[in-house]
C-alpha positions in Angstrom: 2.6 129.3 109.8 1.0 132.1 107.8 2.1 134.3 104.9 1.8 137.3 107.2 4.3 135.8 109.6 6.7 135.1 106.7 6.3 138.7 105.6 7.2 139.9 109.1 10.4 137.8 109.4 11.5 139.0 105.9 11.0 142.6 107.1 12.9 142.1 110.3 15.8 140.5 108.4 15.8 143.5 106.0 15.5 146.3 108.5 17.6 144.7 111.3 15.1 146.4 113.7 11.7 145.3 115.0 10.3 148.8 115.1 11.3 149.7 111.6 10.0 146.4 110.3 6.7 147.0 112.0 6.5 150.4 110.3 7.3 148.9 106.9 4.5 146.3 107.5 2.0 148.9 108.8 1.5 147.1 112.1 2.4 147.9 115.7 5.7 146.6 117.0 4.0 144.3 119.6 1.9 142.7 116.9 4.9 142.0 114.8 7.0 140.8 117.7 4.3 138.4 118.9 3.9 136.9 115.4 7.7 136.4 115.0 7.9 134.8 118.4 5.0 132.5 117.6 6.7 131.4 114.4 10.0 130.7 116.2 8.1 128.6 118.7 6.3 126.7 116.0 9.5 126.0 114.1 11.4 125.4 117.4 14.3 127.5 116.1 15.8 130.9 116.9 15.5 133.2 113.8 17.0 136.4 115.3 19.6 137.4 117.9 18.2 140.3 119.8 20.3 143.0 121.6 19.6 146.5 122.9 20.9 148.1 119.7 20.8 145.5 117.0 18.9 142.6 115.6 20.9 140.0 113.7 19.7 136.9 111.8 21.0 133.5 112.9 22.6 131.3 110.3 19.6 129.0 110.2 17.4 132.1 110.2 19.1 133.3 107.0 18.1 130.1 105.2 14.5 130.3 106.5 14.2 134.0 105.5 15.4 133.2 102.0 12.8 130.4 101.7 10.2 132.8 103.1 11.1 135.4 100.4 10.6 132.7 97.7 7.2 131.6 99.2 6.0 135.2 99.3 7.1 135.8 95.8 5.3 132.7 94.6 2.2 133.7 96.5 2.3 137.1 94.8 2.6 135.4 91.5 -0.8 133.8 92.0 -2.4 137.2 92.1 -0.3 138.3 89.1 -1.4 135.3 87.0 -5.1 136.1 87.9 -4.6 139.8 86.8 -2.9 138.8 83.6 -6.0 136.9 82.6 -7.9 140.2 82.6 -5.2 142.6 81.6 -1.5 141.6 81.4 -0.4 145.2 82.1 -2.8 145.8 85.0 -1.2 147.0 88.2 1.9 149.0 89.2 5.4 148.1 88.1 8.1 148.7 90.7 11.1 150.1 88.8 14.5 150.9 90.2 17.0 153.2 88.3 20.6 154.1 89.1 21.4 157.7 90.0 23.3 158.5 86.8 20.4 157.4 84.5 17.3 158.4 86.4 17.2 162.2 86.0 17.9 162.0 82.3 15.7 159.1 81.3 12.7 159.0 83.7 10.9 162.2 82.7 10.5 161.0 79.1 10.0 157.3 80.1 7.2 158.2 82.5 5.4 160.1 79.8 5.8 157.2 77.4 4.3 154.7 80.0 1.4 157.1 80.8 0.6 157.4 77.1 0.9 153.8 76.1 0.3 151.8 79.3 -1.8 154.0 81.6 -3.0 151.0 83.5 0.6 150.2 84.6 1.8 153.1 86.8 5.5 153.1 87.6 6.5 153.0 91.3 10.0 154.5 91.1 13.1 153.9 93.2 16.4 155.7 92.6 19.5 154.2 94.2 22.9 152.7 93.8 23.5 149.6 91.7 24.3 147.4 94.7 21.2 148.5 96.6 18.9 147.9 93.6 20.3 144.4 93.1 19.5 143.7 96.7 16.0 145.1 96.3 15.5 142.9 93.2 16.6 139.9 95.2 14.2 140.6 98.0 11.3 141.5 95.7 11.1 145.1 96.8 11.3 146.1 93.1 10.2 144.2 90.0 12.9 145.4 87.6 15.8 147.8 87.4 17.6 149.9 84.7 21.3 149.5 85.4 24.7 150.0 83.6 26.9 147.1 83.1 29.1 145.6 84.4 27.6 144.4 87.8 27.8 141.2 89.7 26.2 138.2 88.1 23.1 137.5 90.2 21.3 135.2 87.9 18.9 138.0 86.7 17.3 138.1 83.3 18.7 141.0 81.2 17.6 142.9 78.1 20.1 145.4 76.6 18.6 148.8 76.0 21.3 151.1 74.6 25.0 151.9 74.5 25.8 155.4 75.7 29.0 157.2 74.9 30.9 159.4 77.4 31.5 163.1 76.8 34.2 165.2 78.5 32.8 168.3 80.3 35.4 171.1 80.4 35.2 174.8 81.4 34.8 177.0 78.4 37.9 178.9 79.6 40.0 175.7 79.4 42.4 175.2 76.5 40.7 171.9 75.6 37.4 173.8 75.0 38.9 175.1 71.7 39.0 171.5 70.3 36.2 169.6 68.7 37.1 166.4 70.6 39.4 165.1 73.3 41.5 162.0 73.8 41.9 159.9 76.9 45.6 160.7 76.8 44.8 164.4 77.0 42.5 163.8 80.0 45.3 162.1 82.0 47.0 165.4 82.8 43.9 167.2 84.0 42.2 167.5 87.4 39.3 165.0 87.2 36.2 165.5 89.3 34.6 162.1 90.2 31.4 160.8 91.7 31.7 159.4 95.2 32.1 155.7 96.0 29.0 153.6 95.3 28.3 155.2 92.0 29.0 152.7 89.2 29.7 155.6 86.8 32.7 156.5 89.0 34.1 153.0 88.1 33.3 153.6 84.4 35.4 156.8 84.5 38.3 155.1 86.2 38.2 152.4 83.6 38.8 155.1 81.0 41.4 156.9 83.0 42.7 154.6 85.8 45.3 157.2 86.7 42.6 159.1 88.6 42.2 156.3 91.1 45.0 158.1 93.0 45.4 161.8 93.1 48.6 163.8 93.3 49.8 163.8 96.9 51.3 167.3 96.6 47.9 168.9 95.6 45.8 170.6 98.2 42.1 171.0 98.9 39.7 170.9 96.0 42.6 170.5 93.5 43.6 167.2 95.1 40.2 165.5 94.7 36.5 166.3 94.6 33.9 163.6 94.9 30.4 164.8 94.2 27.1 163.3 95.1 25.5 163.9 91.7 26.6 164.6 88.2 24.8 168.0 88.3 26.9 169.0 91.3 30.1 168.1 89.5 29.0 170.0 86.3 28.6 173.1 88.5 32.2 172.5 89.8 33.4 172.2 86.2 31.7 175.5 85.3 33.5 177.1 88.2 36.8 176.0 86.7 37.7 173.4 89.4 38.5 170.6 86.9 36.9 168.5 84.2 34.8 165.3 84.3 33.3 162.6 82.1 29.5 162.5 81.8 27.1 160.1 80.0 25.6 161.4 76.7 22.0 161.7 78.0 23.2 164.1 80.8 24.5 166.6 78.2 22.0 169.6 77.9 20.2 169.8 74.7 21.4 173.3 73.9 25.1 172.3 74.3 25.3 171.5 70.6 23.6 174.6 69.3 26.0 176.6 67.2 24.1 179.8 67.4 23.5 181.3 70.9 21.8 184.5 71.9 24.0 187.2 73.3 24.6 186.6 77.0 23.7 182.9 76.7 27.3 181.6 76.4 27.7 178.4 78.4 30.3 177.9 81.1 30.8 174.2 80.2 31.7 172.7 76.8 31.0 169.1 76.1 33.5 167.2 73.9 33.3 163.7 72.4 36.1 161.4 73.6 37.8 160.0 70.5 41.1 158.0 70.4 41.3 157.5 66.7 39.7 155.1 64.3 41.3 152.0 65.8 39.8 152.5 69.3 36.0 153.0 69.9 34.9 155.8 72.1 34.3 154.9 75.8 30.7 153.9 76.4 28.5 152.2 78.9 25.8 149.6 78.2 22.5 150.2 79.9 20.3 147.2 80.5 16.9 146.3 82.0 17.2 143.6 84.6 14.5 141.5 86.4 14.2 138.3 88.3 13.7 135.2 86.2 10.8 134.2 88.4 9.0 137.4 87.6 5.8 136.4 85.7 4.6 139.7 84.2 6.5 139.3 80.9 4.1 141.7 79.1 4.9 144.4 81.6 8.7 144.0 81.0 8.1 144.2 77.2 5.9 147.3 77.6 8.6 149.0 79.7 11.3 148.1 77.2 9.1 149.5 74.4 8.6 152.7 76.4 12.4 153.1 76.7 12.7 152.7 72.9 10.0 155.3 72.5 12.1 157.9 74.4 14.2 160.4 72.5 17.6 159.1 73.6 19.8 161.5 71.6 23.3 160.3 70.8 23.0 156.7 72.0 23.0 153.4 70.1 19.7 151.6 70.6 20.0 147.8 71.1 17.5 145.1 70.2 
């Protein structure tokens, strides 16, 4: 039994396809297939059920693959420990970030890391929360920046900041004349939502659960619109198709400028959501998550410091 064989079975379990697993491991499919077969013969168990269109992991194979992942991670830790003796920050850090945070945080964050930890380049992965959690579990990424809540997977967590929501409304809308908006006022509006899979969609529905179901007598775009990105939805708001809620960091910097040049009037106005002094404005908590077995503690600390070095306008930093 070799580490290479363990790497191959983990790849096959992840990809559910021998050809794709071989590509991920940078070997030919026959090489990978022979190695997997050899391991099955050595263990005298069947790890995978093979068919013309699909590869599935057997129940016993699932348990063996989990153990293989643990062995591979422990083997990688040996190299990490050796590197830490020379430079705790040496080597890439594989970071995952959810879609509704990445575009607004990463440009500044990458600059901070290049400036303060140039020996630790970031390898970035943008994806949904559920996918990033799976990638953390399998060791495909080292850590992830996520928004709570998400399923308890036994990860180590460090809070980064609390980010308020803002309402984005067309400038031609009656609400645009106000300085703020309440959740009660939002309930009677056409809400544009991110599609299923985006955790920010769930955050919006927590604030306004009425939008989980749309009016059955509405038609077309007025009934519902589910965008693939916040920027797409902002353009729909600008076109007068409805309103939406957005996280504070996604609000353009010039949105709060009181003086505008002629011809620069925006099509979208961003309003804080305030329900009076007794109720706090809706927010989301953004955290850094990593496996408890991950040994590069200094790299996690450096990344967290880099986040704190970012501008982060309008959010509440957490220590």
